[in-house]
C-alpha positions in Angstrom: -55.4 10.2 -30.7 -55.5 9.7 -27.0 -52.3 7.6 -27.2 -50.6 10.5 -29.0 -51.6 12.9 -26.3 -50.2 10.6 -23.6 -46.9 10.3 -25.5 -46.7 14.2 -25.8 -47.4 14.5 -22.1 -44.7 11.9 -21.2 -42.1 13.6 -23.4 -43.0 17.0 -21.8 -42.6 15.4 -18.3 -39.2 13.9 -19.3 -38.0 17.3 -20.5 -39.3 19.0 -17.4 -37.4 16.5 -15.2 -34.2 17.0 -17.2 -34.6 20.8 -16.9 -35.2 20.5 -13.1 -32.1 18.3 -12.7 -30.0 20.7 -14.6 -31.3 23.6 -12.5 -30.5 21.7 -9.3 -27.0 21.1 -10.4 -26.5 24.7 -11.3 -28.0 25.9 -8.1 -25.5 23.6 -6.2 -22.7 25.7 -7.9 -21.6 23.2 -10.4 -21.4 22.8 -14.2 -23.4 20.0 -15.8 -20.1 18.8 -17.4 -18.3 18.7 -14.1 -21.2 16.7 -12.6 -21.1 14.2 -15.5 -17.4 13.9 -15.1 -18.0 13.2 -11.4 -20.4 10.3 -12.3 -17.9 8.8 -14.7 -15.0 9.3 -12.1 -17.2 7.6 -9.5 -17.5 4.6 -11.7 -13.8 4.5 -12.2 -13.4 4.9 -8.5 -15.1 1.6 -7.9 -12.8 -0.1 -10.5 -9.6 1.4 -9.0 -10.8 0.5 -5.4 -11.3 -3.1 -6.5 -7.9 -3.0 -8.3 -6.1 -1.6 -5.2 -7.7 -4.2 -3.0 -6.8 -7.1 -5.3 -3.2 -6.4 -6.4 -0.4 -5.8 -4.0 2.3 -5.9 -6.5 1.8 -4.2 -9.8 4.0 -4.2 -12.9 5.5 -0.7 -13.8 3.0 -0.4 -16.6 0.1 -1.1 -14.3 1.4 1.4 -11.8 1.6 4.1 -14.5 -2.0 3.4 -15.6 -3.2 3.3 -12.0 -1.5 6.6 -11.3 -2.9 8.4 -14.4 -6.5 7.1 -13.7 -6.3 8.0 -10.1 -5.2 11.6 -11.0 -8.3 11.9 -13.3 -10.5 10.8 -10.4 -8.9 13.3 -8.0 -9.5 16.2 -10.5 -13.1 15.2 -11.0 -13.8 14.8 -7.3 -12.2 18.2 -6.6 -14.7 19.9 -8.9 -17.8 18.8 -6.9 -18.8 19.5 -3.3 -17.7 17.0 -0.7 -21.4 16.4 0.3 -21.9 14.5 -3.0 -19.2 11.9 -2.4 -19.0 11.4 1.4 -20.5 7.9 1.0 -17.6 7.1 -1.3 -15.0 8.5 1.1 -13.6 5.1 2.3 -13.0 4.0 -1.4 -11.4 7.4 -2.1 -9.1 7.1 0.9 -8.0 3.6 -0.1 -7.3 4.7 -3.7 -5.3 7.7 -2.4 -3.4 5.4 0.0 -2.5 3.1 -2.9 -1.7 6.1 -5.1 0.7 7.4 -2.5 2.3 3.9 -2.0 3.0 3.6 -5.6 4.3 7.1 -5.9 6.6 6.5 -2.9 7.8 3.2 -4.4 8.5 4.7 -7.7 10.3 7.6 -6.2 12.6 5.4 -4.0 13.3 3.0 -6.9 14.6 6.0 -9.1 
């Protein structure tokens, strides 16, 4: 019986923590969906950052994929306050630089 009570208390604490996190996100002026999109975009930012560092010359197909994924990241980062991602600013700047390089290269080649 006491184990069952402990499980109920733990479940109650978990729900309270989730409610608190949602409340904090809403008080920050964001939607939970936008925050979740930011978390996913942050993971993709790490991948694109490594990709930008690793590859100097991309195939046209890789360029299109890079551009579309970078645009998704830009949209997600625009929806959240800058204070949340200031630690990731250097990665973001590098992805933007590579994005602009690819766009310029594609524009001049057309």
